[in-house]
N, C-alpha and C positions, 0 to 999 in steps of 0.2 A: 412452398404457397410463397410467390412474393404480392406485395401488397404494396402499391404506389403511394395513395393516400395517407400520409400519416395521422390524420384525423380518425379515419376510417379504424386504422391497426391499433393506434391506441385507445381506440373504446373496443375493440375487439380484447387487446389484451387484460384491460381493467374489466368485461367482463368475466373472463374466463379466470383472472385472480380472483375474484369475488366466488365463482362456482367451486372454484376447486381450494379455496383455501389456503392462496399462495401469499406469498410475501415476496416483495423485490428488494434484494440488497445492492448497492452499488458504491462505486469508487468514484471520490471526485474527479479522476482520468478518465469516465467514461464520456459518450456524445453526449451534450447538451441534451436532448432529447430525450434521454435514457435516464439522465439523472431527473428529468424534472417528471417522468412519470413513476421512482421509485419509493417508495413506502418508506426508505432510509437512504440518506444519505452520508457518506463518511470517509474516514480515512482505515489504515488497517486495526487500530487499537478498537475505533469504534464500533465496525463491523464484526469484529470478534465479541463486543460487547452484546451487541445487536442482535446477531446470531444464536447467543447464548438464550437472551430473553424471548425469544419469538416465540410463538403455540400455533404457528400454521402451520399445515401439514407438507407444505411444498415448499422450499426455499429457492428462487429462481437467484444465483447470484452473477450479478452485472460486473465482474472483476476479472480477475485471473485466475489462475488454476490453484496457485496455492492458496488462495482466499476462499476459495469453495472448498477445497480441501480443508479448511480450519472450521468452515462451517459446519460441514458433514461431522468432523470430529467433536464438535460441540454437541453435536444435536442426530446421532447415531441411529435414533429410530426415525428421524424425518428423511424425506426424497429432498434432497439435495442436486439444482439443476445446473449447468454453466451452458448458456448459451451457442459455446463453441469451444470443441477440447480446443482447438488450435490455440485458446487465450492463454500463452505460458508467460512465461519470466523471463529475460536475459540474466537476471539475478541468482534466479533460483537455481537455473539450469549453469550456471558459475560453479555449483556444488555438487559434484556426483555425489552418492553416496558411500559407494566404493571407496573412490579416492579421500573423499573425509573422514571415514573411519578409518583408515589406514594414518591417515594425519594425526586422528586425537590419539591412536595408540600408541603414539610417540611420547605423548605428554602424559601418562598414566595418573597423574596427580590433580591434574590442572579440571575443573569446571567449564561445562560449556555454555555461553550463552548464545541464541542463534536468535538473529533477527526474523521476525514471521514469515519472511519474504525467501523462503525456504520449503523445499518440499515435504510432505509429512514423513516420511524416510530420514530425513536430516532432524526432523522435531521427536523423533522416536531416540534418539541418542544424547538430547539435549538437557541440560539441566533446568532449565528456564527459557523460555522466549522471551521476545522483547520488540516493540515496535519503536519507529522513531521518536513515537509522542512520548514513550518512557522510558528509552533503553537507559539514558543516565538515571533514574529511577531503581533500574533494577539492576544496573551495575551496582549503583553506592549501596544495591541491600546486601551484598558480601562485605566482610570485612578487609580493610585495603592490603593486607598480605596473602588473600585467597590467589592463587593462581588460577587466571582464566582466559579462555580462548573467547573471541567472539569470531563469527561466520552469519555470513556468507560474504558482509559490505565491508570492504577495507576502508572505503571511504568515511562510513558513519562510523567504524570501529576507532579511527584515526583520532575524528573528532572528542568521540567520547573519553578515550586517551587522554586528549591533552584540557578538557576542562574536569575531568577529574582526577586526574595528577596518575593515572593508573599506568600498565603496562601490559595489557592484553596483548596475548598474540592473535594476530590478525589472520584470515583464510583470505587469500587474496582474488575474491571476487568484486564485481562492483555491476552495478546497472546501467545499461548503455543508455539508459535517457537521462542521465544525471552527467555519466563519467565524461561525455561528450561536450558538455560547457565548458568554453573559454574563459579566459581573463579576457584576450584579446576582443573579441565578440564584447564583451561586459563593459570594455574601455569605450569602445565606439557608442556604445547603446549610451553611458555614460554620458562623453562629450557632448551627445545630441539632446541630454535632458538632463543638463546639470543638477537639477532640483529635486531629479527623483531619488529615494532611496532603494538602494539592493538587499532584497529579502531572496534568500537561499535556502533549497531545502539540503540537511545534513551529508546526502548522497552524493552532493557534489563535491570533486577536487579539493585536497587540500588550498590548494591556490585559491580559488573562487570564494570560498567560506572565509579566507582570512583580509578580502575588500569587501565580504557583506557587510549589512548595516542591522542585519537579521539574520539570525539561523532558526529554522524551526521545520518541525513535522508541518504536515499540507493541512492538519487542521488549525495548527499552531499559527501558521502564515495566514489562514485567512482569518483568525481572530485576531492576528496584530494589525492587518489594514482596515479591518474593520473600527478598531479601535482608535489606530494612529491619528493623530491631525493632519496628518501628509497628506498631499492630494497626486501624487505619482511614483509610482513604485515598477521597477525591475524587476522582473519574476524569472529566476533560475530555479526552474522546476518544470514539470510538466504542463502542456497547455489547455489540461480539459481544465485545473484549478480557476483561470478565467471566467467561466462560465457564471460559479458561484461568487466569485467578487464581484464581478459584477452587477448581479442580482444582490447582491448587500453592500454596495458602494456606487451606484451610479453616477456620483458626483465627482467620482475617483478615475484617474487614468492608470492602464495597465500594460508595461512592455513585456512581452515574453522574451527570453534570452533565446533568441534560434540555434535550432541544430547546426545551419549551415546558412551559407548566404543566398541560398533559392527560394527562403520563404521566411515568415515568420512568424513561425511555430516550431514546437520542439512535442511532437506526438510520439505516445509509445504506440509502436503498430500494434501490439497482442493489445492492448485496454483498447482500442480504436477498432476492432477487427467484431465487436459485440454490436449491433444492428437491432433496431425496434423487429424486424421481421426474424432476427434469429429469435429473440426473445417471444415473438408470438409461436413460433412452432416449436420451440423448446416448452412452449407452459401447453401447448396444444397435445402434444406427445408426449408430456413428460420425459425429456431426454435430450441432450446425453447426461446420464447421470453419473454422480461421482460416487464411486465405489470403493471402499478400503478395506481390508481384514479387520476381524475382531482383533487381532493382534497389534496391528498400528495404530488402530483408534484408542487402544486402552495405554497404548504407551508414550501416541502424543499427546494423547488429553492431558496428562501430569504437568508436562512443564507450561503446555499452556492454561491451565486453572492456576497453577502456581501466578504465570504473570497477572491473570485477571486477579487473583489475591491481594497481590504485590500495589497492583492499582488500584485498589478499594473498588473494583466494579461489583455489580449484583452477582449474586453467586448464587445459584439454586439452591 
């Protein structure tokens, strides 16, 4: 069912949501109109926390597949819906389960820290999960002499190694949205906007992080620009973050680092595949539903719960 009038479809979504005791969780990289109708907008850590706390019967997850899986793992008794099953993640896809299982079998004495941007199967063979918000805190929860493997993001892992003094073994995965950003493009922006601060997500390449004025998770970047006295920012992450930045700081200017010379954007195609129409249809039909085996849920829950506990989250 395709509804052209946004106000009409928003009204239908809100009515259905109320009737079915549903909640809409959305990531900061979603389309602006989806962020605006969501009950909660956040980064991966905040969305995990919110998924754990919700008392809704149905969770509509406006994000990508691994996020909806995490919500299901934390709420096995609830129906978790993702509006489009094709909303995947290049980073999660870069770490296939069989390949990674063979990899960690080579290091039997090592503990495994997995970035939340991975499949439910990868979580089942992890000792603890982390997000970009709490990665340093999670890594530092281990003794300095602990042997660690970090997967799947090599850029985030390298950054944490540098600031923690660790020597974690890194899986060779990356996020295509962040890894494609380059210093040449950033230098051009800096020339055009010499008074702008460069802020970057730690999934960016080391060369980008080396010249950044501030490095942080999606939520940390939002918090930084809100509190900063600076008025101009060059933003090295996914374009969707600009919606909240502009809402929170209408008096400030933001320049996204573009993915190529043909646009002034850096969009994740997987995130942007979710639309208002798909949210409406998924809520109406209560599908596509995320379904995981009891075994996967039980095994994957433990490292996620450990992360949330270490992050001082509200635990049921």
